[in-house]
C-alpha atoms as one frame of an Amber mdcrd trajectory, in Angstrom:
protein
  81.771  95.020  49.286  78.888  94.296  51.654  77.723  97.898  51.247  77.544
  97.507  47.471  75.616  94.243  47.864  73.219  95.922  50.304  72.718  98.829
  47.913  72.047  96.572  44.916  69.691  94.264  46.809  67.692  97.129  48.281
  67.395  99.069  45.027  66.534  96.040  42.890  64.000  94.862  45.476  62.320
  98.264  45.563  62.234  98.375  41.758  60.672  94.903  41.553  58.024  95.820
  44.121  57.197  99.010  42.213  57.070  97.275  38.831  54.768  94.562  40.224
  52.293  97.206  41.394  49.155  97.857  39.373  49.844 101.610  39.710  53.246
 101.559  38.002  53.613 103.469  34.739  57.057 102.433  33.471  55.850  99.302
  31.670  52.732  98.554  29.654  51.660  95.958  32.222  52.793  95.173  35.731
  55.064  92.269  36.582  53.538  89.066  38.021  53.017  88.658  41.750  56.105
  86.455  42.051  58.192  89.540  41.245  56.685  91.330  44.250  57.625  88.422
  46.511  61.131  88.355  45.053  61.375  92.092  45.620  60.463  91.745  49.282
  63.050  88.974  49.664  65.676  91.245  48.076  64.675  94.069  50.431  64.970
  91.738  53.431  68.393  90.566  52.252  69.511  94.140  51.627  68.309  95.196
  55.070  70.244  92.306  56.618  73.378  93.404  54.750  72.910  97.027  55.867
  72.385  95.799  59.434  75.558  93.692  59.294  77.630  96.500  57.797  76.410
  99.518  59.776  74.750  98.169  62.913  71.094  97.908  63.791  69.981 101.548
  63.901  72.059 102.862  61.034  71.439  99.753  58.941  67.666  99.934  59.184
  67.808 103.679  58.522  69.974 103.140  55.438  67.647 100.453  54.088  64.536
 102.571  54.622  66.228 105.605  53.071  67.165 103.619  49.966  63.598 102.302
  49.673  62.207 105.816  50.036  64.546 107.262  47.418  63.768 104.508  44.938
  59.999 104.666  45.456  60.068 108.451  44.997  62.364 108.383  41.945  60.561
 105.666  39.953  57.221 107.516  39.541  59.128 110.644  38.493  61.060 108.557
  35.967  57.768 107.278  34.553  56.401 110.828  34.353  59.574 112.088  32.669
  59.464 109.255  30.153  55.902 110.076  29.108  56.619 113.827  29.076  59.561
 113.325  26.722  57.529 111.003  24.490  54.666 113.532  24.304  57.101 116.329
  23.448  58.687 114.343  20.613  55.339 113.443  19.071
């Protein structure tokens, strides 16, 4: 159960940080700065859960891997969304 909590906290934190960035392309406008702070708090909580569940080395590695995967996947999702919209029009 802790692993699921760690996964959800890390992924939602990474998504909030991305969506609060001025460079994001999933929404018409970026989220307010409070969302970025909330995202970092979620990431810290997720990292703590990973650390508790898997130990220090593996926990930090798992948290960083989840952040990396999310921050790579979200820009591709934005690109795919605009590519599909351009194809339909």
